[in-house]
Backbone and ligand atoms as CSV (ligand in chain L), in Angstrom:
chain,resi,resn,atom,element,x,y,z
A,1,UNK,N,N,-18.344,4.221,6.735
A,1,UNK,CA,C,-16.945,4.149,6.299
A,1,UNK,C,C,-16.042,4.579,7.453
A,2,UNK,N,N,-15.041,3.747,7.710
A,2,UNK,CA,C,-14.217,3.991,8.897
A,2,UNK,C,C,-12.939,4.777,8.581
A,3,UNK,N,N,-12.343,4.497,7.421
A,3,UNK,CA,C,-11.037,5.117,7.159
A,3,UNK,C,C,-10.662,5.070,5.681
A,4,UNK,N,N,-9.595,5.820,5.390
A,4,UNK,CA,C,-8.949,5.761,4.076
A,4,UNK,C,C,-7.615,5.063,4.328
A,5,UNK,N,N,-7.338,4.031,3.551
A,5,UNK,CA,C,-6.075,3.298,3.715
A,5,UNK,C,C,-5.324,3.385,2.392
A,6,UNK,N,N,-4.009,3.624,2.465
A,6,UNK,CA,C,-3.283,3.833,1.207
A,6,UNK,C,C,-1.900,3.190,1.203
A,7,UNK,N,N,-1.395,3.007,-0.019
A,7,UNK,CA,C,-0.008,2.590,-0.245
A,7,UNK,C,C,0.574,3.565,-1.248
A,8,UNK,N,N,1.740,4.100,-0.950
A,8,UNK,CA,C,2.338,5.102,-1.827
A,8,UNK,C,C,3.847,4.920,-1.855
A,9,UNK,N,N,4.427,4.854,-3.055
A,9,UNK,CA,C,5.882,4.674,-3.131
A,9,UNK,C,C,6.592,6.018,-3.211
A,10,UNK,N,N,6.017,6.965,-3.965
A,10,UNK,CA,C,6.727,8.247,-4.145
A,10,UNK,C,C,5.921,9.462,-3.659
A,11,UNK,N,N,4.779,9.213,-3.010
A,11,UNK,CA,C,4.086,10.312,-2.330
A,11,UNK,C,C,2.802,10.840,-2.968
A,12,UNK,N,N,2.528,10.493,-4.238
A,12,UNK,CA,C,1.341,11.065,-4.884
A,12,UNK,C,C,0.034,10.497,-4.296
A,13,UNK,N,N,-0.001,9.194,-4.087
A,13,UNK,CA,C,-1.211,8.576,-3.515
A,13,UNK,C,C,-1.420,9.085,-2.088
A,14,UNK,N,N,-0.324,9.257,-1.371
A,14,UNK,CA,C,-0.419,9.783,-0.007
A,14,UNK,C,C,-1.020,11.193,-0.023
A,15,UNK,N,N,-0.597,11.998,-0.993
A,15,UNK,CA,C,-1.122,13.364,-1.116
A,15,UNK,C,C,-2.638,13.342,-1.325
A,16,UNK,N,N,-3.096,12.433,-2.217
A,16,UNK,CA,C,-4.537,12.307,-2.468
A,16,UNK,C,C,-5.259,11.823,-1.204
A,17,UNK,N,N,-4.641,10.874,-0.483
A,17,UNK,CA,C,-5.278,10.340,0.724
A,17,UNK,C,C,-5.447,11.462,1.754
A,18,UNK,N,N,-4.432,12.326,1.863
A,18,UNK,CA,C,-4.505,13.430,2.827
A,18,UNK,C,C,-5.562,14.450,2.412
A,19,UNK,N,N,-5.635,14.736,1.107
A,19,UNK,CA,C,-6.655,15.663,0.603
A,19,UNK,C,C,-8.056,15.144,0.929
A,20,UNK,N,N,-8.252,13.836,0.680
A,20,UNK,CA,C,-9.564,13.233,0.937
A,20,UNK,C,C,-9.882,13.197,2.431
A,21,UNK,N,N,-8.856,12.964,3.225
A,21,UNK,CA,C,-9.042,12.933,4.671
A,21,UNK,C,C,-9.494,14.316,5.167
A,22,UNK,N,N,-8.851,15.371,4.628
A,22,UNK,CA,C,-9.243,16.745,5.009
A,22,UNK,C,C,-10.678,17.037,4.598
A,23,UNK,N,N,-11.046,16.593,3.397
A,23,UNK,CA,C,-12.390,16.893,2.875
A,23,UNK,C,C,-13.488,16.131,3.595
A,24,UNK,N,N,-13.194,14.906,4.040
A,24,UNK,CA,C,-14.256,14.048,4.578
A,24,UNK,C,C,-14.185,13.875,6.099
A,25,UNK,N,N,-13.042,14.190,6.691
A,25,UNK,CA,C,-12.884,13.987,8.128
A,25,UNK,C,C,-12.521,12.545,8.485
A,26,UNK,N,N,-12.397,11.683,7.476
A,26,UNK,CA,C,-12.010,10.287,7.760
A,26,UNK,C,C,-10.502,10.208,8.005
A,27,UNK,N,N,-10.055,9.370,8.925
A,27,UNK,CA,C,-8.601,9.252,9.119
A,27,UNK,C,C,-7.956,8.526,7.931
A,28,UNK,N,N,-6.714,8.889,7.620
A,28,UNK,CA,C,-5.980,8.207,6.535
A,28,UNK,C,C,-4.807,7.459,7.148
A,29,UNK,N,N,-4.737,6.152,6.873
A,29,UNK,CA,C,-3.647,5.322,7.395
A,29,UNK,C,C,-2.890,4.667,6.257
A,30,UNK,N,N,-1.587,4.524,6.446
A,30,UNK,CA,C,-0.821,3.713,5.511
A,30,UNK,C,C,-1.226,2.266,5.729
A,31,UNK,N,N,-1.165,1.440,4.694
A,31,UNK,CA,C,-1.601,0.038,4.823
A,31,UNK,C,C,-0.902,-0.666,5.995
A,32,UNK,N,N,0.396,-0.423,6.161
A,32,UNK,CA,C,1.143,-1.076,7.245
A,32,UNK,C,C,0.619,-0.669,8.631
A,33,UNK,N,N,0.198,0.590,8.744
A,33,UNK,CA,C,-0.330,1.104,10.024
A,33,UNK,C,C,-1.729,0.579,10.296
A,34,UNK,N,N,-2.485,0.373,9.213
A,34,UNK,CA,C,-3.914,0.054,9.323
A,34,UNK,C,C,-4.152,-1.230,10.104
A,35,UNK,N,N,-3.190,-2.143,9.983
A,35,UNK,CA,C,-3.286,-3.435,10.661
A,35,UNK,C,C,-3.630,-3.281,12.149
A,36,UNK,N,N,-2.985,-2.312,12.805
A,36,UNK,CA,C,-3.203,-2.169,14.243
A,36,UNK,C,C,-4.395,-1.250,14.559
A,37,UNK,N,N,-4.944,-0.585,13.539
A,37,UNK,CA,C,-6.010,0.387,13.816
A,37,UNK,C,C,-7.399,-0.054,13.388
A,38,UNK,N,N,-7.461,-1.047,12.497
A,38,UNK,CA,C,-8.773,-1.424,11.965
A,38,UNK,C,C,-9.065,-2.900,12.200
A,39,UNK,N,N,-10.347,-3.204,12.347
A,39,UNK,CA,C,-10.777,-4.595,12.491
A,39,UNK,C,C,-11.223,-5.117,11.128
A,40,UNK,N,N,-11.346,-6.449,11.006
A,40,UNK,CA,C,-11.615,-7.022,9.683
A,40,UNK,C,C,-12.974,-6.604,9.108
A,41,UNK,N,N,-13.936,-6.248,9.969
A,41,UNK,CA,C,-15.232,-5.831,9.411
A,41,UNK,C,C,-15.350,-4.311,9.266
A,42,UNK,N,N,-14.265,-3.588,9.535
A,42,UNK,CA,C,-14.287,-2.137,9.315
A,42,UNK,C,C,-14.267,-1.850,7.814
A,43,UNK,N,N,-15.097,-0.888,7.400
A,43,UNK,CA,C,-15.162,-0.554,5.971
A,43,UNK,C,C,-14.204,0.582,5.637
A,44,UNK,N,N,-13.535,0.457,4.501
A,44,UNK,CA,C,-12.575,1.509,4.127
A,44,UNK,C,C,-12.528,1.741,2.619
A,45,UNK,N,N,-11.975,2.920,2.271
A,45,UNK,CA,C,-11.636,3.208,0.883
A,45,UNK,C,C,-10.158,2.889,0.758
A,46,UNK,N,N,-9.812,2.048,-0.213
A,46,UNK,CA,C,-8.402,1.735,-0.399
A,46,UNK,C,C,-7.828,2.509,-1.584
A,47,UNK,N,N,-6.658,3.128,-1.378
A,47,UNK,CA,C,-5.990,3.884,-2.439
A,47,UNK,C,C,-4.596,3.308,-2.672
A,48,UNK,N,N,-4.311,2.946,-3.925
A,48,UNK,CA,C,-2.991,2.383,-4.215
A,48,UNK,C,C,-2.471,2.867,-5.553
A,49,UNK,N,N,-1.160,2.914,-5.700
A,49,UNK,CA,C,-0.580,3.364,-6.978
A,49,UNK,C,C,-0.614,2.239,-7.994
A,50,UNK,N,N,-0.657,2.608,-9.246
A,50,UNK,CA,C,-0.744,1.613,-10.316
A,50,UNK,C,C,0.621,1.030,-10.633
A,51,UNK,N,N,0.673,-0.285,-10.647
A,51,UNK,CA,C,1.893,-1.025,-10.947
A,51,UNK,C,C,1.543,-2.007,-12.057
A,52,UNK,N,N,2.027,-1.728,-13.280
A,52,UNK,CA,C,1.739,-2.581,-14.441
A,52,UNK,C,C,0.259,-2.957,-14.538
A,53,UNK,N,N,-0.592,-1.970,-14.378
A,53,UNK,CA,C,-2.032,-2.182,-14.555
A,53,UNK,C,C,-2.772,-2.708,-13.338
A,54,UNK,N,N,-2.050,-2.998,-12.259
A,54,UNK,CA,C,-2.689,-3.495,-11.033
A,54,UNK,C,C,-2.606,-2.450,-9.920
A,55,UNK,N,N,-3.530,-2.535,-8.956
A,55,UNK,CA,C,-3.528,-1.579,-7.842
A,55,UNK,C,C,-2.668,-2.145,-6.721
A,56,UNK,N,N,-1.523,-1.530,-6.487
A,56,UNK,CA,C,-0.568,-2.018,-5.487
A,56,UNK,C,C,-1.218,-2.129,-4.098
A,57,UNK,N,N,-1.106,-3.301,-3.509
A,57,UNK,CA,C,-1.571,-3.493,-2.123
A,57,UNK,C,C,-3.045,-3.846,-1.976
A,58,UNK,N,N,-3.795,-3.849,-3.088
A,58,UNK,CA,C,-5.250,-4.078,-2.964
A,58,UNK,C,C,-5.577,-5.442,-2.333
A,59,UNK,N,N,-4.874,-6.467,-2.751
A,59,UNK,CA,C,-5.184,-7.821,-2.224
A,59,UNK,C,C,-4.925,-7.876,-0.708
A,60,UNK,N,N,-3.809,-7.267,-0.305
A,60,UNK,CA,C,-3.471,-7.241,1.134
A,60,UNK,C,C,-4.560,-6.495,1.894
A,61,UNK,N,N,-4.981,-5.364,1.340
A,61,UNK,CA,C,-6.008,-4.546,1.993
A,61,UNK,C,C,-7.311,-5.334,2.123
A,62,UNK,N,N,-7.647,-6.103,1.086
A,62,UNK,CA,C,-8.884,-6.881,1.114
A,62,UNK,C,C,-8.836,-8.001,2.146
A,63,UNK,N,N,-7.624,-8.479,2.438
A,63,UNK,CA,C,-7.481,-9.517,3.475
A,63,UNK,C,C,-7.625,-8.894,4.862
A,64,UNK,N,N,-7.215,-7.634,4.949
A,64,UNK,CA,C,-7.168,-6.938,6.243
A,64,UNK,C,C,-8.535,-6.464,6.713
A,65,UNK,N,N,-9.260,-5.754,5.865
A,65,UNK,CA,C,-10.595,-5.278,6.236
A,65,UNK,C,C,-11.537,-5.271,5.040
A,66,UNK,N,N,-12.669,-4.594,5.196
A,66,UNK,CA,C,-13.692,-4.616,4.157
A,66,UNK,C,C,-13.503,-3.421,3.219
A,67,UNK,N,N,-13.022,-3.700,2.019
A,67,UNK,CA,C,-12.764,-2.623,1.059
A,67,UNK,C,C,-14.066,-2.293,0.320
A,68,UNK,N,N,-14.613,-1.093,0.579
A,68,UNK,CA,C,-15.884,-0.685,-0.040
A,68,UNK,C,C,-15.672,0.115,-1.313
A,69,UNK,N,N,-14.477,0.727,-1.429
A,69,UNK,CA,C,-14.169,1.527,-2.613
A,69,UNK,C,C,-12.689,1.466,-2.904
A,70,UNK,N,N,-12.338,1.696,-4.177
A,70,UNK,CA,C,-10.924,1.637,-4.581
A,70,UNK,C,C,-10.574,2.870,-5.387
A,71,UNK,N,N,-9.408,3.401,-5.107
A,71,UNK,CA,C,-8.920,4.537,-5.863
A,71,UNK,C,C,-7.518,4.201,-6.365
A,72,UNK,N,N,-7.385,4.094,-7.698
A,72,UNK,CA,C,-6.092,3.765,-8.305
A,72,UNK,C,C,-5.413,5.057,-8.753
A,73,UNK,N,N,-4.137,5.198,-8.437
A,73,UNK,CA,C,-3.409,6.424,-8.798
A,73,UNK,C,C,-2.276,6.067,-9.759
A,74,UNK,N,N,-2.373,6.575,-10.982
A,74,UNK,CA,C,-1.374,6.238,-12.000
A,74,UNK,C,C,-0.684,7.456,-12.574
A,75,UNK,N,N,0.140,7.193,-13.582
A,75,UNK,CA,C,0.919,8.279,-14.167
A,75,UNK,C,C,0.144,9.005,-15.272
A,76,UNK,N,N,-0.663,8.233,-15.987
A,76,UNK,CA,C,-1.364,8.822,-17.134
A,76,UNK,C,C,-2.740,9.364,-16.733
A,77,UNK,N,N,-3.249,10.342,-17.460
A,77,UNK,CA,C,-4.583,10.870,-17.121
A,77,UNK,C,C,-5.645,9.789,-17.310
A,78,UNK,N,N,-6.630,9.709,-16.419
A,78,UNK,CA,C,-7.638,8.657,-16.534
A,78,UNK,C,C,-8.519,8.830,-17.765
A,79,UNK,N,N,-8.962,7.703,-18.337
A,79,UNK,CA,C,-9.910,7.741,-19.453
A,79,UNK,C,C,-10.936,6.644,-19.203
A,80,UNK,N,N,-12.089,6.755,-19.862
A,80,UNK,CA,C,-13.151,5.740,-19.720
A,80,UNK,C,C,-12.588,4.343,-19.983
A,81,UNK,N,N,-11.767,4.276,-21.077
A,81,UNK,CA,C,-11.260,2.980,-21.517
A,81,UNK,C,C,-10.309,2.353,-20.483
A,82,UNK,N,N,-9.331,3.148,-20.008
A,82,UNK,CA,C,-8.393,2.520,-19.053
A,82,UNK,C,C,-9.065,2.252,-17.710
A,83,UNK,N,N,-10.099,3.052,-17.398
A,83,UNK,CA,C,-10.864,2.841,-16.164
A,83,UNK,C,C,-11.508,1.439,-16.182
A,84,UNK,N,N,-12.124,1.072,-17.307
A,84,UNK,CA,C,-12.777,-0.231,-17.419
A,84,UNK,C,C,-11.753,-1.364,-17.328
A,85,UNK,N,N,-10.602,-1.168,-18.010
A,85,UNK,CA,C,-9.557,-2.199,-17.977
A,85,UNK,C,C,-9.024,-2.393,-16.558
A,86,UNK,N,N,-8.779,-1.280,-15.884
A,86,UNK,CA,C,-8.211,-1.347,-14.527
A,86,UNK,C,C,-9.197,-1.988,-13.552
A,87,UNK,N,N,-10.460,-1.644,-13.730
A,87,UNK,CA,C,-11.510,-2.179,-12.865
A,87,UNK,C,C,-11.587,-3.714,-13.004
A,88,UNK,N,N,-11.541,-4.148,-14.267
A,88,UNK,CA,C,-11.603,-5.582,-14.561
A,88,UNK,C,C,-10.394,-6.285,-13.944
A,89,UNK,N,N,-9.231,-5.694,-14.167
A,89,UNK,CA,C,-7.986,-6.263,-13.646
A,89,UNK,C,C,-8.016,-6.380,-12.122
A,90,UNK,N,N,-8.667,-5.405,-11.476
A,90,UNK,CA,C,-8.744,-5.418,-10.009
A,90,UNK,C,C,-9.856,-6.347,-9.511
A,91,UNK,N,N,-10.631,-6.894,-10.447
A,91,UNK,CA,C,-11.729,-7.785,-10.063
A,91,UNK,C,C,-12.860,-7.036,-9.380
A,92,UNK,N,N,-13.059,-5.762,-9.786
A,92,UNK,CA,C,-14.056,-4.923,-9.120
A,92,UNK,C,C,-15.315,-4.812,-9.965
A,93,UNK,N,N,-16.476,-4.975,-9.334
A,93,UNK,CA,C,-17.713,-4.734,-10.087
A,93,UNK,C,C,-18.559,-3.730,-9.303
A,94,UNK,N,N,-19.370,-2.997,-10.013
A,94,UNK,CA,C,-20.219,-2.001,-9.359
A,94,UNK,C,C,-19.527,-0.657,-9.224
A,95,UNK,N,N,-20.074,0.177,-8.333
A,95,UNK,CA,C,-19.523,1.537,-8.213
A,95,UNK,C,C,-18.369,1.551,-7.196
A,96,UNK,N,N,-17.895,2.773,-6.913
A,96,UNK,CA,C,-16.829,2.898,-5.922
A,96,UNK,C,C,-15.452,2.576,-6.451
A,97,UNK,N,N,-15.264,2.688,-7.775
A,97,UNK,CA,C,-13.916,2.486,-8.331
A,97,UNK,C,C,-13.504,3.764,-9.054
A,98,UNK,N,N,-12.379,4.328,-8.653
A,98,UNK,CA,C,-11.931,5.605,-9.202
A,98,UNK,C,C,-10.480,5.514,-9.677
A,99,UNK,N,N,-10.162,6.335,-10.700
A,99,UNK,CA,C,-8.779,6.410,-11.171
A,99,UNK,C,C,-8.364,7.883,-11.161
A,100,UNK,N,N,-7.219,8.164,-10.558
A,100,UNK,CA,C,-6.724,9.545,-10.483
A,100,UNK,C,C,-5.319,9.619,-11.076
A,101,UNK,N,N,-4.990,10.796,-11.614
A,101,UNK,CA,C,-3.619,10.962,-12.111
A,101,UNK,C,C,-2.708,11.405,-10.966
A,102,UNK,N,N,-1.641,10.647,-10.754
A,102,UNK,CA,C,-0.649,11.016,-9.737
A,102,UNK,C,C,0.458,11.812,-10.381
A,103,UNK,N,N,1.594,11.189,-10.561
A,103,UNK,CA,C,2.708,11.907,-11.170
A,103,UNK,C,C,3.885,10.992,-11.388
A,104,UNK,N,N,5.025,11.625,-11.588
A,104,UNK,CA,C,6.264,10.882,-11.841
A,104,UNK,C,C,7.384,11.602,-11.101
A,105,UNK,N,N,7.998,10.895,-10.153
A,105,UNK,CA,C,9.077,11.493,-9.351
A,105,UNK,C,C,10.315,10.595,-9.463
A,106,UNK,N,N,11.082,10.711,-10.576
A,106,UNK,CA,C,12.213,9.784,-10.791
A,106,UNK,C,C,13.219,9.801,-9.645
A,107,UNK,N,N,13.397,10.945,-9.002
A,107,UNK,CA,C,14.397,11.045,-7.930
A,107,UNK,C,C,14.010,10.249,-6.688
A,108,UNK,N,N,12.718,9.902,-6.566
A,108,UNK,CA,C,12.280,9.160,-5.375
A,108,UNK,C,C,12.192,7.655,-5.624
A,109,UNK,N,N,12.319,7.243,-6.877
A,109,UNK,CA,C,12.218,5.807,-7.187
A,109,UNK,C,C,13.512,5.083,-6.846
A,110,UNK,N,N,13.367,3.844,-6.377
A,110,UNK,CA,C,14.530,3.042,-5.997
A,110,UNK,C,C,14.463,1.659,-6.643
A,111,UNK,N,N,15.607,1.007,-6.738
A,111,UNK,CA,C,15.714,-0.404,-7.121
A,111,UNK,C,C,14.989,-0.788,-8.391
A,112,UNK,N,N,14.239,-1.895,-8.289
A,112,UNK,CA,C,13.563,-2.462,-9.459
A,112,UNK,C,C,12.498,-1.502,-10.016
A,113,UNK,N,N,11.799,-0.797,-9.121
A,113,UNK,CA,C,10.779,0.157,-9.580
A,113,UNK,C,C,11.403,1.201,-10.503
A,114,UNK,N,N,12.592,1.662,-10.124
A,114,UNK,CA,C,13.296,2.681,-10.913
A,114,UNK,C,C,13.662,2.118,-12.290
A,115,UNK,N,N,14.216,0.908,-12.283
A,115,UNK,CA,C,14.646,0.283,-13.544
A,115,UNK,C,C,13.448,0.079,-14.473
A,116,UNK,N,N,12.352,-0.469,-13.899
A,116,UNK,CA,C,11.173,-0.771,-14.720
A,116,UNK,C,C,10.552,0.488,-15.304
A,117,UNK,N,N,10.365,1.497,-14.462
A,117,UNK,CA,C,9.698,2.710,-14.959
A,117,UNK,C,C,10.599,3.499,-15.920
A,118,UNK,N,N,11.919,3.468,-15.659
A,118,UNK,CA,C,12.855,4.142,-16.576
A,118,UNK,C,C,12.758,3.568,-17.982
A,119,UNK,N,N,12.527,2.266,-18.056
A,119,UNK,CA,C,12.391,1.601,-19.367
A,119,UNK,C,C,11.178,2.160,-20.098
A,120,UNK,N,N,10.057,2.233,-19.358
A,120,UNK,CA,C,8.802,2.712,-19.962
A,120,UNK,C,C,8.945,4.177,-20.389
A,121,UNK,N,N,9.421,5.023,-19.465
A,121,UNK,CA,C,9.521,6.453,-19.794
A,121,UNK,C,C,10.557,6.667,-20.904
A,122,UNK,N,N,11.630,5.875,-20.875
A,122,UNK,CA,C,12.680,5.989,-21.895
A,122,UNK,C,C,12.125,5.774,-23.292
A,123,UNK,N,N,11.272,4.732,-23.441
A,123,UNK,CA,C,10.745,4.471,-24.792
A,123,UNK,C,C,9.703,5.515,-25.170
A,124,UNK,N,N,8.962,6.034,-24.185
A,124,UNK,CA,C,7.991,7.101,-24.489
A,124,UNK,C,C,8.719,8.376,-24.934
A,125,UNK,N,N,9.839,8.671,-24.275
A,125,UNK,CA,C,10.642,9.855,-24.629
A,125,UNK,C,C,11.171,9.715,-26.056
A,126,UNK,N,N,11.689,8.523,-26.363
A,126,UNK,CA,C,12.246,8.279,-27.699
A,126,UNK,C,C,11.206,8.529,-28.782
A,127,UNK,N,N,10.004,7.981,-28.557
A,127,UNK,CA,C,8.908,8.124,-29.538
A,127,UNK,C,C,8.555,9.595,-29.727
A,128,UNK,N,N,8.432,10.301,-28.600
A,128,UNK,CA,C,8.043,11.714,-28.684
A,128,UNK,C,C,9.143,12.551,-29.337
A,129,UNK,N,N,10.391,12.233,-29.014
A,129,UNK,CA,C,11.500,13.011,-29.591
A,129,UNK,C,C,11.620,12.809,-31.106
A,130,UNK,N,N,11.166,11.623,-31.554
A,130,UNK,CA,C,11.244,11.332,-32.993
A,130,UNK,C,C,10.194,12.113,-33.787
A,131,UNK,N,N,9.173,12.618,-33.083
A,131,UNK,CA,C,8.113,13.373,-33.765
A,131,UNK,C,C,8.583,14.799,-34.022
A,132,UNK,N,N,8.399,15.278,-35.224
A,132,UNK,CA,C,8.859,16.647,-35.530
A,132,UNK,C,C,7.736,17.657,-35.295
A,133,UNK,N,N,6.472,17.186,-35.358
A,133,UNK,CA,C,5.335,18.115,-35.217
A,133,UNK,C,C,4.629,17.924,-33.869
A,134,UNK,N,N,5.377,18.062,-32.760
A,134,UNK,CA,C,4.789,17.827,-31.443
A,134,UNK,C,C,3.814,18.946,-31.069
A,135,UNK,N,N,2.650,18.515,-30.521
A,135,UNK,CA,C,1.663,19.492,-30.048
A,135,UNK,C,C,2.151,20.059,-28.715
A,136,UNK,N,N,1.471,21.104,-28.208
A,136,UNK,CA,C,1.913,21.686,-26.932
A,136,UNK,C,C,1.738,20.673,-25.795
A,137,UNK,N,N,0.668,19.822,-25.903
A,137,UNK,CA,C,0.473,18.781,-24.867
A,137,UNK,C,C,1.621,17.767,-24.909
A,138,UNK,N,N,2.045,17.424,-26.120
A,138,UNK,CA,C,3.135,16.451,-26.250
A,138,UNK,C,C,4.455,17.047,-25.739
A,139,UNK,N,N,4.644,18.336,-25.966
A,139,UNK,CA,C,5.848,19.021,-25.448
A,139,UNK,C,C,5.851,18.950,-23.914
A,140,UNK,N,N,4.662,19.194,-23.342
A,140,UNK,CA,C,4.527,19.183,-21.885
A,140,UNK,C,C,4.791,17.781,-21.340
A,141,UNK,N,N,4.258,16.782,-22.063
A,141,UNK,CA,C,4.450,15.391,-21.648
A,141,UNK,C,C,5.942,15.022,-21.698
A,142,UNK,N,N,6.595,15.448,-22.752
A,142,UNK,CA,C,8.027,15.155,-22.917
A,142,UNK,C,C,8.835,15.749,-21.752
A,143,UNK,N,N,8.522,16.966,-21.415
A,143,UNK,CA,C,9.184,17.644,-20.297
A,143,UNK,C,C,8.954,16.863,-18.984
A,144,UNK,N,N,7.688,16.444,-18.770
A,144,UNK,CA,C,7.328,15.692,-17.557
A,144,UNK,C,C,8.024,14.343,-17.492
A,145,UNK,N,N,8.163,13.701,-18.645
A,145,UNK,CA,C,8.812,12.382,-18.683
A,145,UNK,C,C,10.314,12.499,-18.441
A,146,UNK,N,N,10.864,13.636,-18.800
A,146,UNK,CA,C,12.320,13.820,-18.597
A,146,UNK,C,C,12.630,14.246,-17.167
A,147,UNK,N,N,11.844,15.149,-16.637
A,147,UNK,CA,C,12.180,15.735,-15.333
A,147,UNK,C,C,11.218,15.437,-14.199
A,148,UNK,N,N,10.130,14.715,-14.505
A,148,UNK,CA,C,9.130,14.431,-13.479
A,148,UNK,C,C,8.025,15.479,-13.495
A,149,UNK,N,N,6.885,15.120,-12.915
A,149,UNK,CA,C,5.765,16.064,-12.814
A,149,UNK,C,C,4.843,15.635,-11.672
A,150,UNK,N,N,4.059,16.604,-11.189
A,150,UNK,CA,C,3.083,16.333,-10.140
A,150,UNK,C,C,1.696,16.665,-10.700
A,151,UNK,N,N,0.907,15.613,-10.955
A,151,UNK,CA,C,-0.425,15.819,-11.548
A,151,UNK,C,C,-1.542,15.788,-10.512
A,152,UNK,N,N,-1.188,15.830,-9.217
A,152,UNK,CA,C,-2.213,15.768,-8.159
A,152,UNK,C,C,-3.024,17.061,-8.144
A,153,UNK,N,N,-4.350,16.933,-8.133
A,153,UNK,CA,C,-5.171,18.144,-8.041
A,153,UNK,C,C,-6.307,17.928,-7.055
A,154,UNK,N,N,-6.604,18.984,-6.292
A,154,UNK,CA,C,-7.667,18.901,-5.284
A,154,UNK,C,C,-9.014,18.670,-5.963
A,155,UNK,N,N,-9.167,19.218,-7.170
A,155,UNK,CA,C,-10.423,19.072,-7.924
A,155,UNK,C,C,-10.711,17.603,-8.261
A,156,UNK,N,N,-9.633,16.877,-8.610
A,156,UNK,CA,C,-9.806,15.492,-9.056
A,156,UNK,C,C,-10.415,14.598,-7.976
A,157,UNK,N,N,-10.240,14.955,-6.712
A,157,UNK,CA,C,-10.771,14.067,-5.655
A,157,UNK,C,C,-12.246,14.338,-5.341
A,158,UNK,N,N,-12.809,15.395,-5.925
A,158,UNK,CA,C,-14.204,15.742,-5.609
A,158,UNK,C,C,-15.190,14.581,-5.789
A,159,UNK,N,N,-15.151,13.877,-6.952
A,159,UNK,CA,C,-16.104,12.755,-7.109
A,159,UNK,C,C,-15.902,11.658,-6.053
A,160,UNK,N,N,-14.654,11.451,-5.652
A,160,UNK,CA,C,-14.379,10.425,-4.629
A,160,UNK,C,C,-14.944,10.895,-3.282
A,161,UNK,N,N,-14.728,12.181,-2.968
A,161,UNK,CA,C,-15.232,12.735,-1.709
A,161,UNK,C,C,-16.763,12.671,-1.691
A,162,UNK,N,N,-17.404,12.976,-2.836
A,162,UNK,CA,C,-18.871,12.943,-2.913
A,162,UNK,C,C,-19.372,11.513,-2.695
A,163,UNK,N,N,-18.687,10.547,-3.289
A,163,UNK,CA,C,-19.077,9.134,-3.123
A,163,UNK,C,C,-18.916,8.708,-1.656
A,164,UNK,N,N,-17.802,9.136,-1.046
A,164,UNK,CA,C,-17.557,8.780,0.363
A,164,UNK,C,C,-18.642,9.357,1.265
A,165,UNK,N,N,-19.057,10.589,0.961
A,165,UNK,CA,C,-20.070,11.227,1.789
A,165,UNK,C,C,-21.428,10.505,1.696
A,166,UNK,N,N,-21.653,9.829,0.573
A,166,UNK,CA,C,-22.926,9.099,0.395
A,166,UNK,C,C,-22.954,7.771,1.161
A,167,UNK,N,N,-21.750,7.281,1.523
A,167,UNK,CA,C,-21.679,6.003,2.248
A,167,UNK,C,C,-21.988,6.281,3.723
A,168,UNK,N,N,-22.665,5.337,4.352
A,168,UNK,CA,C,-23.011,5.600,5.758
A,168,UNK,C,C,-21.824,5.276,6.652
L,1,LIG,C1,C,7.203,-0.304,-11.806
L,1,LIG,C2,C,6.134,0.727,-12.071
L,1,LIG,C3,C,5.029,0.394,-12.838
L,1,LIG,C4,C,4.041,1.350,-13.109
L,1,LIG,N1,N,2.932,1.004,-13.846
L,1,LIG,C5,C,1.978,1.946,-14.122
L,1,LIG,C6,C,0.811,1.622,-14.869
L,1,LIG,O1,O,0.590,0.479,-15.263
L,1,LIG,N2,N,-0.071,2.611,-15.144
L,1,LIG,C7,C,0.105,3.916,-14.713
L,1,LIG,O2,O,-0.739,4.778,-15.004
L,1,LIG,N3,N,1.181,4.236,-13.956
L,1,LIG,C8,C,2.113,3.298,-13.662
L,1,LIG,N4,N,3.200,3.615,-12.876
L,1,LIG,C9,C,3.338,4.988,-12.382
L,1,LIG,C10,C,2.832,5.177,-10.941
L,1,LIG,O3,O,1.619,4.505,-10.726
L,1,LIG,C11,C,2.643,6.685,-10.684
L,1,LIG,O4,O,3.898,7.305,-10.764
L,1,LIG,C12,C,1.962,6.980,-9.364
L,1,LIG,O5,O,1.620,8.337,-9.320
L,1,LIG,C13,C,2.865,6.644,-8.172
L,1,LIG,O6,O,2.158,6.923,-6.998
L,1,LIG,P1,P,2.900,7.064,-5.584
L,1,LIG,O7,O,3.676,8.375,-5.629
L,1,LIG,O8,O,1.826,7.109,-4.583
L,1,LIG,O9,O,3.807,5.908,-5.432
L,1,LIG,C14,C,4.178,2.673,-12.585
L,1,LIG,C15,C,5.308,2.975,-11.793
L,1,LIG,C16,C,6.269,2.027,-11.527
L,1,LIG,C17,C,7.445,2.386,-10.670
């Protein structure tokens, strides 16, 4: 494995890429930078943020070099079920596919991304506010949806780091 390549709009995927780079010693490049640093047969782990169920930049990365593993970073906590859906959507089979929880940074979003995500969070807020018996997790979620949250954790990258270490 030659490198970690990532695309990040508001910084969460970049944070994970840097954590993984520290843990494994592999260099981390932004997708735009990778073009000048990697050859088409170089193997890499690609990390991209989730955009309507798809991994942002994955197709471009696959055209650029050899993507051996994928790490999708989304807003919601990963589950077995969404992992399978995301994997299918990305056209990925076999191992080396990971999903991590990033976060929500409304102040860093711009243009269409801001409009689209505001719609989603707005309806989630409405639903939660309509509930009178909110659990403590739902209270926390409501707070995060209103003001943003950072769900990046060093622990969450451990399985990805272990998988990377197994690759030659
Ligand atoms: C337009 C748009 C669509 C999104 N779609 C999804 C999605 O389908 N699933 C998800 O979990 N998160 C979704 N998100 C949330 C981002 O993936 C999440 O905030 C991620 O942590 C952003 O990573 P970044 O800081 O590296 O850009 C979406 C965000 C935007 C702006």
